[in-house]
C-alpha positions in Angstrom: 94.2 95.9 100.2 97.1 94.5 98.2 99.8 96.0 96.2 100.9 93.7 93.4 104.6 94.1 94.2 105.9 90.7 95.3 104.5 87.4 96.4 106.3 84.3 97.5 104.7 81.0 97.7 106.2 77.9 99.3 107.2 75.6 96.5 109.0 72.9 98.6 106.3 70.4 97.9 106.8 70.7 94.1 110.6 71.1 94.0 113.0 68.2 93.5 116.3 68.7 95.3 119.7 67.1 94.6 121.3 65.1 97.4 123.7 68.0 98.0 120.9 70.5 98.2 118.9 68.3 100.6 121.9 67.9 102.8 122.5 71.6 102.9 118.9 72.4 103.6 118.7 69.9 106.5 122.0 71.1 107.9 120.8 74.8 108.0 117.5 74.0 109.5 119.2 71.8 112.1 121.7 74.5 112.9 119.9 77.8 112.5 116.1 77.4 112.7 114.6 79.2 115.7 113.2 76.0 117.2 115.1 72.7 117.6 113.4 70.3 115.3 113.9 66.5 115.5 115.0 66.0 111.9 116.2 62.4 112.2 112.7 61.1 111.5 112.6 62.7 108.1 114.1 61.2 104.9 116.3 63.4 102.7 114.6 62.3 99.5 111.4 64.0 100.6 111.7 67.4 102.2 108.0 68.2 102.0 107.4 66.9 105.5 110.3 68.9 106.8 109.1 72.2 105.4 105.6 71.5 106.8 107.1 71.6 110.3 108.5 75.1 109.7 106.7 78.3 110.3 104.9 79.9 107.4 107.7 82.4 106.8 110.4 79.8 106.2 110.6 78.8 102.5 112.9 77.6 99.8 113.4 80.4 97.2 114.0 79.6 93.6 116.3 81.8 91.6 113.5 84.1 90.3 112.0 84.4 93.8 115.4 85.2 95.3 115.9 87.8 92.6 112.5 89.3 93.3 113.3 89.5 97.0 116.6 91.3 96.4 114.8 93.7 94.0 112.1 94.4 96.7 114.8 95.0 99.3 116.4 97.6 97.0 113.0 99.3 96.3 112.4 97.7 92.9 109.9 95.1 91.6 108.9 93.7 88.2 105.2 94.2 87.5 102.7 96.7 86.0 102.4 99.0 89.1 98.8 98.8 90.3 97.4 98.8 93.8 94.2 96.8 94.1 91.5 95.9 96.6 88.6 93.5 96.5 85.4 95.6 96.9 81.9 94.1 96.7 83.4 90.9 95.0 85.2 92.9 92.3 88.9 93.7 92.0 89.1 97.5 92.0 92.3 99.5 91.1 93.0 101.9 93.9 95.9 103.6 92.0 99.0 103.3 90.0 102.7 103.8 90.8 104.2 107.0 89.3 105.9 106.2 86.0 104.7 102.6 86.0 103.4 100.7 82.9 99.9 100.9 84.3 100.0 104.7 84.6 101.6 105.1 81.2 98.9 102.9 79.7 96.1 105.0 81.2 94.8 102.8 84.0 93.1 104.9 86.6 92.1 104.6 90.2 88.5 103.3 90.4 88.8 101.1 87.3 87.4 97.7 87.9 89.2 94.7 86.3 87.2 92.9 83.7 89.6 90.7 81.8 93.3 89.9 81.5 94.2 89.0 77.9 91.2 86.8 76.9 90.3 85.6 80.4 87.3 87.0 82.3 88.4 87.9 85.8 85.3 89.6 87.1 84.8 86.7 89.5 88.4 86.0 90.3 90.3 86.8 93.4 93.5 88.9 93.9 95.8 85.8 94.0 94.5 84.6 90.6 95.0 88.1 89.1 98.6 88.1 90.4 99.2 84.7 88.9 97.9 85.7 85.5 100.0 88.8 85.4 103.2 86.9 86.4 102.4 84.2 83.8 102.5 86.8 81.1 106.2 87.4 81.9 107.4 90.3 79.7 104.9 89.8 76.9 102.3 92.3 76.0 99.3 92.1 78.4 95.8 93.3 77.4 93.9 94.5 80.4 90.2 95.3 80.1 88.7 97.6 82.8 85.3 99.0 83.5 85.2 102.7 83.8 82.0 104.8 84.0 79.9 101.9 82.8 82.1 101.5 79.7 84.8 98.9 79.0 88.3 99.9 77.9 91.1 97.6 76.8 94.7 98.8 77.4 98.0 97.2 76.3 101.1 97.2 78.6 104.0 95.1 79.6 105.5 94.2 83.0 108.7 96.2 83.7 111.1 96.7 86.6 109.8 99.6 88.6 111.5 101.7 91.3 109.1 101.8 94.3 109.1 104.9 96.5 108.6 103.7 100.1 108.1 107.1 101.7 105.6 109.9 101.1 105.1 113.0 103.2 102.9 116.1 103.6 102.8 119.2 105.8 99.6 119.4 107.8 98.2 122.4 109.7 99.6 123.8 112.9 103.2 123.0 111.8 102.5 119.3 112.1 103.6 116.9 109.4 102.6 113.5 108.0 104.9 110.7 106.7 103.8 107.4 105.2 106.0 104.3 105.0 104.9 101.7 102.5 107.6 99.2 103.4 111.1 99.0 104.9 113.7 98.6 102.1 117.4 99.4 101.9 116.6 103.0 101.0 113.9 103.7 103.5 116.1 105.1 106.3 117.7 107.7 104.0 114.3 108.5 102.4 112.7 109.1 105.8 115.5 111.4 106.9 115.4 113.2 103.6 111.6 113.7 103.8 111.7 115.0 107.4 114.5 117.5 106.6 112.4 118.6 103.6 109.3 119.0 105.8 111.3 121.1 108.3 112.7 123.2 105.5 109.2 123.8 103.9 107.8 124.5 107.4 110.4 127.2 107.9 111.4 125.7 111.2 111.1 122.7 113.6 108.0 120.6 113.3 105.4 120.7 116.1 104.5 117.1 115.7 104.7 114.1 113.3 102.2 111.5 112.3 104.0 108.3 111.0 101.5 106.2 109.0 102.4 102.5 109.1 99.0 101.2 108.0 99.2 98.3 105.4 103.0 98.3 105.8 104.0 94.6 105.5 107.5 95.2 106.9 110.9 94.6 105.3 114.5 94.6 106.5 115.3 94.6 110.2 118.2 97.0 109.7 115.9 99.6 108.2 113.4 99.4 111.0 116.2 99.8 113.6 117.8 102.8 111.8 114.5 104.6 111.4 113.6 104.0 115.1 117.0 105.5 116.0 116.1 108.7 114.2 113.5 109.5 116.9 115.2 108.1 120.0 117.8 109.7 122.3 118.6 106.4 124.0 117.2 103.1 125.0 116.7 99.7 123.5 115.1 99.5 120.1 114.6 95.7 119.8 116.3 92.5 120.9 116.4 89.2 119.0 116.8 85.7 120.4 117.6 82.5 118.6 119.5 79.2 119.0 122.9 80.3 117.6 125.2 83.0 119.0 124.7 85.7 116.3 120.9 85.4 116.5 121.0 87.0 119.9 121.4 90.7 119.6 120.3 93.9 121.3 119.9 97.1 119.2 120.3 100.3 121.2 119.5 103.9 120.1 122.4 106.4 119.6 122.1 110.0 120.9 120.1 112.3 118.7 116.4 112.9 117.9 115.7 114.4 114.5 112.5 116.0 115.9 114.0 117.3 119.1 111.3 115.7 121.2 108.2 116.9 119.2 105.3 114.5 119.8 104.8 111.6 117.4 101.7 109.6 116.6 102.1 106.2 114.9 99.1 104.9 112.9 98.8 101.1 112.5 96.2 98.6 111.4 95.9 94.9 111.2 98.1 94.8 108.1 101.0 96.5 109.8 103.5 93.7 110.2 107.1 92.8 111.0 109.5 95.8 110.7 106.5 98.1 111.0 105.7 96.5 114.4 109.4 96.9 115.4 109.2 100.6 114.8 105.8 101.0 116.5 106.9 98.9 119.5 110.2 100.7 119.9 108.6 104.2 119.9 105.7 103.0 122.1 107.8 101.2 124.8 110.3 104.1 124.9 107.3 106.5 125.5 108.4 108.4 122.4 105.0 108.0 120.5 101.5 107.0 121.1 100.2 104.3 118.8 96.7 104.9 117.3 94.6 102.6 115.2 93.8 98.9 115.4 95.9 96.0 116.6 98.7 95.1 114.3 99.4 91.8 112.4 101.6 90.1 115.0 104.7 88.9 113.1 107.4 88.6 115.7 110.1 86.6 113.9 113.2 87.4 111.9 114.2 85.6 108.7 117.7 85.1 107.4 118.6 84.3 103.8 121.0 81.3 103.5 122.5 80.6 100.0 122.0 77.1 98.7 124.5 75.5 96.3 126.0 78.1 94.0 124.0 80.8 95.7 121.4 81.3 92.9 118.7 79.9 95.2 118.4 80.3 99.0 116.6 79.2 102.1 114.6 81.9 103.8 114.6 80.7 107.4 113.2 82.0 110.6 116.3 82.2 112.8 115.2 84.4 115.7 112.2 85.9 117.5 112.3 89.6 118.3 111.1 91.4 121.5 110.1 95.0 122.0 112.1 97.1 124.5 109.8 96.1 127.4 110.5 92.4 126.6 107.2 91.8 124.8 106.9 89.2 122.1 104.2 90.3 119.7 104.2 87.1 117.7 100.6 86.2 117.1 99.5 89.0 119.3 100.4 92.3 117.6 101.0 95.8 118.9 98.1 97.0 120.9 97.4 100.7 120.2 97.3 103.3 123.0 94.2 104.7 121.3 92.0 102.1 119.6 90.1 103.3 116.4 87.5 101.4 114.6 87.9 100.5 110.9 85.5 103.3 110.1 87.5 105.7 112.3 90.7 104.7 110.4 89.0 105.0 107.0 88.3 108.7 107.8 92.1 109.2 107.8 92.5 108.0 104.2 96.1 108.0 103.1 95.5 109.2 99.6 93.2 112.0 100.8 95.9 113.2 103.2 98.6 113.1 100.6 96.4 114.9 98.1 95.7 117.6 100.6 92.0 116.8 100.4 91.7 116.6 104.2 92.5 120.3 104.3 89.0 120.8 103.0 87.6 118.7 105.8 88.6 120.4 108.9 87.0 118.0 111.4 88.9 115.0 110.1 92.2 116.9 109.9 91.6 118.1 113.5 91.5 114.4 114.5 95.2 114.1 113.6 96.0 117.3 115.5 94.1 116.0 118.5 96.1 112.7 118.5 99.3 114.8 118.5 98.0 116.7 121.5 97.2 113.4 123.1 100.8 112.3 122.5 102.1 115.5 124.1 99.9 115.0 127.2 100.8 111.3 127.3 104.5 112.2 127.7 103.7 114.7 130.3 101.9 112.2 132.4 104.6 109.5 132.0 107.7 111.7 132.6 
């Protein structure tokens, strides 16, 4: 599943750098990159070979890519606001963001993409679709979709959209559910606000909380640390280690648990990455939550943004690796759930169905969430 929010591709191989830019880039890689690379063998006139030695998360960002990254960190992105997935070799729209151009134009979940402007996309992949939409810039885009065996063409334009990263829902038995789509600069305050609202609507403290981090690609480190701290009374949240002094840090929880010890279940899947893995690892290692689902993505590195030249472009560089409270590096390994669920088992706990309250009509599936919260309570009892 892919939300067409942001996408960064390495462009180092197609970008020409000035001598000053090349010098800056080589200096920063030499000084700050997480591994010590022998750069003397590379020529400044061709940085392609240098970038090929870096990990896949280190990239040169153009002005537009840097702007997109800042927008994403602030919960905004420029696009049409559709969430898509490739199903049976077709690109299917799963849903639209509230207030987005796609919603306003009438695009609906379940629609299958047929054409963008005059180009047939029925046999194209998601990456090509994303490229076509970006290519249109802010011009009118004509999107043809298949709905109920009929074709419908709708006109819309890409716009800057405010993206809600947090959704919540009260469950049965005074339990609650909260879903984090990403970790941006507003996520900490949004999570705290949603939990306080859940407590208020529940008429008292929550009996348990399910935190859904499935398909969460991560985001800012500070957001992951702050949200972890909401649920921990004490203990290490995460440590980072790199080659320069400031890359070596330990983040420790401050006193105070917003749930007063109520059991927590964290749902993850293979697309839960980076900041999502920091939160899952912090709660798992501190025995504050049990993690349920499938093994996570395994991105255990931290990137820093380093301005290049006048600051309109930047180097996104891996400057540290992070470790969970128990000292685990999950890079390339991922977070292993306490309770492993198959893909089919996870699909029974569909996000949209939970948020729409549809699971309340399906008691056996809803009972599964309750059962995992009971598992979490028993797990703490056994460990403490």
